[in-house]
C-alpha positions in Angstrom: -4.4 -10.3 7.3 -2.3 -7.7 6.1 -1.9 -5.0 8.4 -1.7 -1.5 6.3 1.7 -1.2 7.4 2.5 -4.2 5.5 -0.1 -3.4 2.3 1.5 0.2 2.4 5.4 -1.0 1.7 4.2 -3.8 -0.6 2.3 -1.6 -2.6 2.6 2.3 -2.2 5.1 2.6 -5.3 6.7 0.0 -5.6 6.2 -0.7 -8.9 7.3 3.0 -9.4 10.6 2.3 -8.0 11.2 -1.2 -10.0 10.4 0.2 -13.1 12.4 4.0 -13.6 15.6 2.1 -11.9 15.0 -0.2 -14.8 14.2 2.5 -17.3 17.1 4.5 -15.6 20.0 1.7 -16.7 18.4 1.4 -19.9 18.5 4.9 -20.4 22.6 5.1 -19.3 22.6 2.6 -21.5 21.8 4.6 -24.7 23.4 7.3 -22.8 26.8 5.3 -22.8 26.4 4.6 -26.6 25.7 8.7 -27.5 29.0 9.3 -25.2 31.1 6.8 -27.3 29.4 8.1 -31.1 30.2 11.8 -29.9 33.4 11.1 -28.8 34.3 9.1 -31.8 33.3 12.2 -33.9 35.5 14.5 -31.9 32.2 15.9 -30.3 31.8 17.4 -26.6 30.1 15.3 -24.3 27.7 17.0 -21.6 25.6 15.4 -19.0 24.1 19.0 -17.7 20.3 18.2 -19.3 20.4 14.4 -17.5 19.1 15.5 -13.5 17.2 12.5 -11.7 15.7 13.3 -8.5 14.4 11.0 -5.9 11.2 11.5 -3.7 11.9 9.6 -0.2 8.3 7.4 0.4 9.0 7.1 4.4 9.0 11.2 4.4 5.9 11.2 1.8 3.5 8.7 4.1 4.7 10.5 7.7 3.7 13.7 6.4 1.0 13.9 3.5 -2.2 14.8 4.7 -4.4 12.5 2.2 -2.0 9.4 2.8 -2.5 10.3 6.9 -6.4 10.7 6.8 -6.9 7.5 4.6 -4.5 5.3 6.8 -6.4 6.3 9.6 -9.8 5.0 8.1 -8.1 2.0 7.2 -6.9 0.7 10.5 -10.1 2.0 11.9 -11.9 -0.5 9.3 -9.8 -3.1 10.0 -9.9 -3.3 13.9 -13.7 -2.9 13.4 -13.5 -6.1 11.4 -11.3 -7.8 14.1 -13.7 -6.9 16.9 -16.6 -8.2 14.8 -15.0 -11.5 14.3 -13.7 -11.6 17.8 -17.2 -11.2 19.0 -18.7 -14.1 16.9 -15.9 -16.3 17.7 -16.0 -15.7 21.6 -20.1 -16.1 21.1 -19.5 -19.9 19.2 -17.0 -20.7 22.0 -19.7 -20.4 24.3 -22.3 -22.1 22.7 -19.9 -25.0 22.2 -18.6 -24.9 26.2 -22.5 -24.7 26.9 -23.2 -28.0 25.0 -20.0 -30.0 26.3 -21.4 -29.2 29.9 -24.9 -30.4 29.3 -23.6 -33.6 27.0 -21.7 -34.3 30.2 -24.8 -33.7 32.0 -27.0 -35.9 30.4 -29.4 -33.3 30.3 -30.1 -34.3 26.7 -30.8 -36.6 24.0 -28.4 -38.2 21.1 -31.0 -36.9 19.5 -30.5 -33.4 20.8 -26.8 -33.5 21.1 -26.8 -34.7 17.4 -28.7 -32.0 16.2 -26.6 -29.2 18.2 -23.3 -30.7 17.0 -24.8 -30.1 13.3 -25.7 -26.2 14.5 -22.6 -25.8 15.9 -20.7 -26.9 12.6 -23.0 -25.0 10.4 -22.5 -21.7 12.4 -18.3 -22.4 12.0 -18.8 -22.9 8.5 -21.0 -19.5 8.6 -18.4 -17.6 11.0 -15.3 -19.0 8.2 -17.6 -17.5 4.9 -18.2 -14.3 7.0 -14.5 -13.8 7.9 -13.2 -14.7 4.2 -16.1 -12.2 2.8 -15.2 -9.1 5.1 -11.0 -9.6 4.9 -11.8 -9.7 0.7 -13.6 -6.2 0.9 -11.2 -5.5 2.8 -8.4 -6.2 0.5 -10.3 -4.3 -2.1 -10.4 -1.6 -0.3 -6.6 -1.8 0.2 -6.1 -2.2 -3.6 -8.2 0.8 -4.3 -6.3 3.2 -1.8 -3.1 1.7 -3.4 -4.2 2.8 -6.8 -5.6 6.1 -5.7 -2.3 6.8 -3.8 -0.6 6.1 -6.9 -2.5 7.9 -9.4 -2.0 10.8 -7.3 1.2 10.8 -7.3 1.9 10.3 -10.6 -0.8 13.0 -11.8 1.0 15.6 -9.3 4.4 14.6 -10.5 4.0 15.0 -14.5 2.5 18.5 -13.9 5.9 19.1 -11.0 7.8 17.9 -14.1 5.8 19.6 -16.9 9.1 21.8 -18.1 11.6 18.6 -18.1 13.8 19.7 -15.6 14.4 16.0 -14.5 15.0 12.9 -16.9 14.3 10.6 -14.1 12.4 10.7 -10.8 12.8 7.6 -8.8 11.2 6.3 -5.6 13.4 6.1 -2.1 12.5 3.8 0.6 15.1 3.1 3.8 16.1 -0.7 3.4 13.5 -1.4 0.8 15.2 0.6 -2.3 17.5 -0.2 -5.2 19.1 3.5 -5.5 22.3 2.4 -3.8 23.6 5.9 -3.2 21.4 9.8 -3.2 22.8 12.8 -3.2 20.8 15.1 -1.0 20.7 17.9 -3.5 18.8 15.8 -5.4 16.1 15.4 -2.9 12.4 16.8 -4.0 10.7 15.2 -1.4 9.4 18.5 0.4 8.6 20.1 -2.9 6.4 16.6 -3.7 4.6 16.6 -0.3 3.7 20.7 -0.2 2.4 20.3 -3.7 0.2 16.7 -2.6 -0.7 18.6 0.3 -1.9 21.9 -1.3 -3.4 19.6 -4.2 -5.3 17.9 -1.4 -6.8 20.7 0.1 -7.7 22.5 -2.7 -9.4 19.1 -4.0 -11.2 18.9 -0.2 -12.6 22.7 -0.4 -14.3 22.1 -3.7 -16.6 19.0 -2.3 
């Protein structure tokens, strides 16, 4: 089973990171073509309007209240699933151990032994099915969590960048990013976290 931490690292903004990096490469090619044409015509080239900002996802995860709340809820649910399944496994193991003791003491007939074996096998199959269902339901909740996080960030950044001051806003994560260099001057993480938390607070108060 994936842990919440693994889920977040693989899901949260991974698509945004790859997509914006590829879009940036394409835009750079177009920009270079435009610059070459301008230079050929004797025109001046200016990149002053093309600004790329970035958001540090590790910092967002550490300080975005909604993320921390939902992550804690998911971890609590996963722990409850683990506890329930472990208790079921222990109960079944105890039944199997009791069956072995009774079989060794010859206190049951062959028919009783075969019936008990079938019952234990059926319980094992039911438990495996239950575990699969519970994990599938949890994975569904993880996906919804991931989709909601992505939507919240996308919606916020659309409003945040309504004045089109940034051509691209990339996501950055230490050790798992396509960004090879970042100038702190263009780090808008704190602004984004502040805005996300304010939006979350407003939405919570309206409930």
